[in-house]
C-alpha positions as CSV (number, residue, x, y, z in Angstrom):
1,L,-151.7,193.1,101.2
2,L,-152.5,191.6,98.0
3,S,-155.0,189.1,99.8
4,W,-156.6,192.3,101.4
5,F,-156.9,193.8,97.9
6,D,-158.4,190.7,96.4
7,T,-160.8,190.5,99.4
8,A,-161.8,194.2,98.7
9,L,-162.4,193.4,95.0
10,T,-164.5,190.6,95.6
11,K,-166.4,192.3,98.4
12,E,-167.2,195.3,96.3
13,G,-168.3,193.0,93.4
14,I,-165.8,194.5,90.9
15,N,-163.8,191.2,90.5
16,K,-165.1,191.0,87.0
17,G,-162.2,191.6,84.6
18,R,-159.7,194.4,85.0
19,P,-160.8,197.1,87.6
20,N,-160.8,200.6,86.6
21,K,-159.0,203.3,88.6
22,Q,-162.0,204.3,90.6
23,D,-162.5,200.6,91.6
24,I,-158.9,200.4,92.7
25,K,-159.4,203.6,94.8
26,D,-162.5,202.2,96.4
27,A,-160.8,199.0,97.1
28,E,-157.9,200.8,98.7
29,D,-160.2,202.8,100.8
30,F,-162.0,199.7,101.7
31,I,-158.6,198.2,102.8
32,V,-157.6,201.2,104.9
33,N,-161.0,200.9,106.8
34,I,-160.3,197.3,107.6
35,I,-156.9,198.0,108.7
36,K,-158.1,200.8,110.9
37,K,-160.6,198.8,112.7
């Protein structure tokens, strides 16, 4: 799951330092969307 999270962070362009809570939420939503497909 960590690799999915890293992919989401990179894909969303928020892999620049420590992500904030909203970035993490967006990344989690992104991961869920991938898994559902």
